[in-house]
N, C-alpha and C positions, 0 to 999 in steps of 0.2 A: 392506382397501380403504376409502377415505374415504367418508363419507356424502355423497351428492351433493345433499342438500337445499338448497332455495333460500336458506335463512338461514345456510348455512355460509360461512365466510370462509377465505381463503387469502392467501399472500404474493404480492405483485407488487413485487419489489425490497423496499424497506423499508415499503411501504404494505400495509394490509390491504384486500382487495377481495372482493366477493361471488365465491364459487367459480365460478359460471357465467360471470363476466366475464373470467376470467384468459386463457382461450384467445384471445379477441378482442384483448385488450390486447397479449399476446405477438405475435400475428399482426401487429398494427400496427407494433410495433418492427421486425420483420423485413421487412415490406413496405417500410418506410422505409429500411432499411440495405442491402437486397439488392444494389443496383447498385454500392455501394462496399465490399461485404463483404470481398473479397479484399485490396484495398489497405489497408483498416483492420486486417485481421488481421496483415499484415506490419508495419504501423506500431505496433500495440498491443503485439506480442510481440517487436518488433525482429527478426522473421524466425524466431524460435525455434520457433514453432508447427510449422514444417516438420520439425524434429527430433523434436518430440513425436509427430507423426503417423507419422514414419518408424519410431519405436520401436513404435508401436501395430501397424503392419503386420508388423513383424518378430515380435512376440509373438503375432500372430493364428494363426500356423501354417497359413494359407491356402495351398492347393496347386492344381495344374492340375485342372480339372473341378469344383471346389467351387462351391457356391451361397452367395452372401454378401449380407447385408442391411446397407447403409450407412444407418443410421437417423439422422434429423436431418442428412442428408448434405449439405445446403446446396449449396455451389457445387462439390462433387464431387472434392475433393482425394483423399480415400481411395478413392472409386469409380474414379478414373482408374488408380491403382496396382493395385487389386484386379482391374480389367479385364485388365491386362497379365498378372497372375499366373494367373488362372483359365483364360485362353485361350478358344478358340472352343467348347470342350466345357463350359465353366462359365457361370455367370450372376451378374451383380451387379445388385441393385436399389437404386437411390438413392431413398430415401423421406424425405419431409419433410412436416410439417403445413402448410407455407407455400408456396403456389403461386408466389409471386414468387421465392423461393429456388430452387425446382425449375427454373423457366424460365431463371434465370441460370446454374445448374449445367448444364442440358441444352445451352444455347447454347455454353457454354465447352467442354464435352466434345466436342460435334460439331465445333466449330472446330478442336479438337486431333486430330480423326480417330478419336475413341473412339465406335465404333458396333458394332452386331452383338450383343454380349453384355451390354449394359446396358439396363435398363428403368427407367422413372421412375413412381413411385407417390406420390400425395398420401395421407398416412396419419397418424393419431393414434397415438402410441406406446402409449397406454393401452389401445387396442383394435385391434391390428394385423390387417389384412384378409388374413391368410394362413392356410393350413391348419396344423394341428399338425405339428411335426417337419419343417419345410421347409428350414431353413438349416444349413449347416455352421459358419457364423460370423456373428455380428452385431457391428457396431461402432456406438457412438454417441459422437460426439466433440463436446464443448461444446454438447450439446443437453439432457441430462437435467435440468439445473438449471432449464430453462424449462418442464418438464412439471409439470402441476398435481398429479397423483397419481403420485408416483414409484414407490411400491410396486406399484401396478396396472401401470405400464409395465414394471417389471422382471419381473413375473409374465407379462405378455403376451409379452415377449421370450423368456422361458424356454419358454413353450408352443410357440413356433414354431421353436425350436432342435431339431435332431436329437439323439438320445442321443449323447453325446460331443462335441456342438457347443460352441463357445466364445462367450462374451459378453465384449467389451472395452469398458469405459466410460472414455473420456478426458475429464477434466473439471478445471476449476479447483478447488482444494481449500484446505487450511489449512496455513499455515507454522507451525513450532514455534520459529523464531528470532525473538525480539522485535524486533530491529533490522530484519530483513528484513520482518516484518509491518508495522512502522511505515512503512518506505519504500514497500512495496506499497500500503498504504492511501493514502498521500499521492499516489502516482501514479494510483491507481484513481479517487479522488474529486476530485482537483484538476486533474490533467493530462489523463487519458483523455477526460472530457467535452469539454474544450477542443479536443483533436484531432478528436473527432467533429464539433464545430461547424465547425472549419476545413475538414476534408476532405469530410465527408458532409452538412454543413449541418444537423446533428441532434445537439444536445447532450443532450437528454432521453433518447433511446434509449440512448446510451452511459452515461448516469448509471444507468439501469435495469440495464444489463448488469453494471456494477460492483456494484450493490446485490444483484443476483441471485446473484453469486458468494459474497457474505458469508452469504446465507441458505441456501446449499447444505449438505447434511450433510457432516460431516467424514469422514476416511478410514475410521475404524473403524465409524462409523455406517452408511456406505454398504456396507461389506463385510458387515455384519450384515443389511442389507436384501436383499442379493443371496443370502445364505444362506437367509433367510426365504422368498425367491421360489423356492427349490428347487435352487439351484446349489451345486456342491461345488468343492473345491480353490480356494476364493476367496482372493484375495490382492491386494495393491496395491503399486505401485512409485512412490515420490515422484520427481518431476523438478523441476529448478530450485528446490530447497529446499522442495518441498511446495507451491509456487504451483500446480502441476499434479500430479494423481495419475492413474495408469493402473491401473484395477481389472480383474481377470480372474476369470472364473468359468466352470465347465463344467457342462453338463447331464448328470446321471448316466444 
C-alpha cells in the first residue's frame, strides 16, 4: 500500500500532483462529464464499448441469486444487465466515488424500470464499506486507472469477495502493434479532446482521460498486482488489438 504522507506525489494524467489532491481532481473530471458520459462513450469508442461490456458480463459467470458489485459503475450499463441476470433473489450494488455519476446512473436505470434489486453506494475503491466475503462477483469497468492506490483497491476488492468469487477488471490497456499504437495516440491526444470540447464543452477532462490511459499499468503488470492482492487463476484477454484488456481473477 502506498505511503499516504502529505509530501507524496502521484500521477494525474501526465502531471505529478500531491497524493491527497488526486481524488478531488478526478472527482472534478467526472462531475464535469457525467451528464454527457453515455453519448461520449459511444462517440469515443464508436459504440464498441458495448461489445467490451457484453464480454465482461459473459465472463463474469453471474447467475440468478448472486450478489454483484459494479464498482466505478458510473451510468449503470453493467448494473442494468446484472440486475436482469440475478433476478429478484439477487442484488446488484452500483458503487462510484462520484455522486454526480451515481445520480446520472440512478436516474437512467429508474427511467428504464430497473428497480427492486439495485442499490446505490458512494464508495472509494481503496476502502470499500462492505463486510468481508460479501460478493459473488465484482466488476470495475474503466475505473481502476482513476484510482490513486490501485494495489490498495485490488486488496479491498479481494477482501469483500466471497471465496470462489470473481473480479473482472475492464480497462484500456497497451497495444503491441506499433501502427495501431500510433493511430491510437493520434486519436487520443488530437481528436478525442476536440470531441470532448464539441459535445461536452470540456476539452481538458478528455485530455486527462487520454493521459490516464497511458499511465495505467500494462496487462502483465496488472495481472501481477491482482495476484499480489491474493487472487488466483488470474488471466487477461485483449480486445480490439489490446486497446482494451479484460482481466479476470478468483478469490481462493
